[in-house]
C-alpha positions, 0 to 999 in steps of 0.5 A: 830577433828577441822573441820576448821583445816580439810578444811584447810587441804584439801585445801591445800593438796588435792585442790591446787593439783588436780584444777592443775592437772585436769586442765592439764597445769601444768606448767602455770596453773591459779587457777582463772575460767574465761570466756576466758577459756570458749571458746565454748559451754558451755552446751557441756563442762559443766561437771554435775552429770547427764552426770557423772552418765551416763558415769558410768552407760555405762561403768559399763554395760561393766566392770560391777565389778569395784565397786564390793567388797567382804567384811566380814559379820557378824550378832550376831542376826542371829549368823552369825559369818564370811561369804563373801558377795559382796557389790557395793561401788560407789565412790565420785565424785569431780567437780573441778572449772577449764577447764581442760583435766584430770581425777583423781583417788585420792583414792581407798578407804576412810581411811583403810576399803576396803568397803568405796567410793573412790574419783574421781576428774573431772575438771567441764568444759572439751573440752575432751570426758567424756568417755575418762577420765573416762576410765582411772580413772576406769583403775587406780582404777582396779589397786589401788584397787587390790593394796590395797587389797593385800598388801605387796603381790601386786606384789608377783606372788605366791599370783595370782591377776591382780598386781601380775601377770601383774606385772610379765608379764612386769618383764619377757616379753621378754622370753614369749612365747606367744608374737612373737618379734613384740609384744615384740617390741610393748610392750616395746614401751608401757612400755616407754609411760607409763614411765616404771610406772606399772599402766599406762602400764596396764592403756593403755591395759585397755583403749583397752579392753573397748573401742575395746575388748569388741566391739569384735576388737582384740588390746591386746596379748594373755596373757593380754586378758586373765588377763583382762578377769580374773580380769576385766571381761565383762558383761554377755551379752558381754561375750556371744557374744564375747564367740562364737569367739575362742580368747576370748572363750579361754581366758574366760575359767579361769574366767568361772572355778574360777566362778563355783568354787566360786558358788560351795564354796558359796553354801558349806558354805550355806549348813553348815549354813543351817545344824546349822540350821541358816538362809542364810539371804537376804545379803548372797542369793543375793551374790549367786544370784550376782555369778550365774546372773552375 
């Protein structure tokens, strides 16, 4: 591949579009970074790698598993043909040379492999709270990653997943017995706010989950709380704290059941390997510990 053509392609397809989008002023955007755009305390609005990392780490203390993917592991030398392990894959962060108010989840993976880094884009200067931008990007990443993993079944309720259950919830909310008329009206307004885009409607709920429910403040309805507790679970310390409240205890019940089932499955796989005198390598043990400890 010609590297110059590659750069030209990225400039035409990724850079031009996203510099405008991270800026946020789509119709009046000027692709020149100039001092009149920086009418504030420079250090406060400057987005640095340190600020990005600190924000990501802070959010991982809430949504601990957002970058953790189940991938296939094989090791011919150890005679392991196909097992599943958990692998944490951090995204690549690109800072765009503009002053802006939007973060962008550009790609959830690179190419077709699930264990490759996604790409998140942020303006290098922003007057917006960085955590606010990052939470939206995390929410979009959760949605798109699930769509990628599920493929054509992403909205098929026969295949349980975040996207299929949430899509079903949006489609049939008017008949949902768990929602009062008031909550149905609230959801109708939320659908309008999200412009009928399932992902953007979900992101509104995801923001409430991270910003408020993680602190014990009730913002979501029962079906959404259960979905998020199952597919975007809080870190263990938060789960233990909130688990004392009946609303959260009920929402987390399914997650807890499925986690115990997963631990039993992994332990059973390990016993089969040991029976065949195959070493349970650190990668497999780490995955079992991940399910037990997180």
